[in-house]
C-alpha positions, 0 to 999 in steps of 0.5 A: 846502329850495330844491332840493326847491321847484326840483325840484317846480316844474320840471314846471310850468315846462317846461309853461309854457316848451313852451306859450310856444314853441308859441304863438311858433311858431304865431304865426310860421308863421301870419304866414308863411303869410299873407304867402306865400299873400297874392299868390295867394289874397288877403288874406282867404283867406290870413289865414284859412288862416294862422290855421287853421295857427297854430290847429292848431299851438297845439292840437298843442302 
């Protein structure tokens, strides 16, 4: 009984883990992009581009 329950839940668990990994990656890359571009573009534009990169990664995931 437990084997069939685990096998049935595996695709949903995989989807949740992929989503969480994508969210974490998007957050980290967004922060990194914002910090790298802050000196050259200013705080506002660097945060905007960082958020845009994060959004693209979340949509791609």
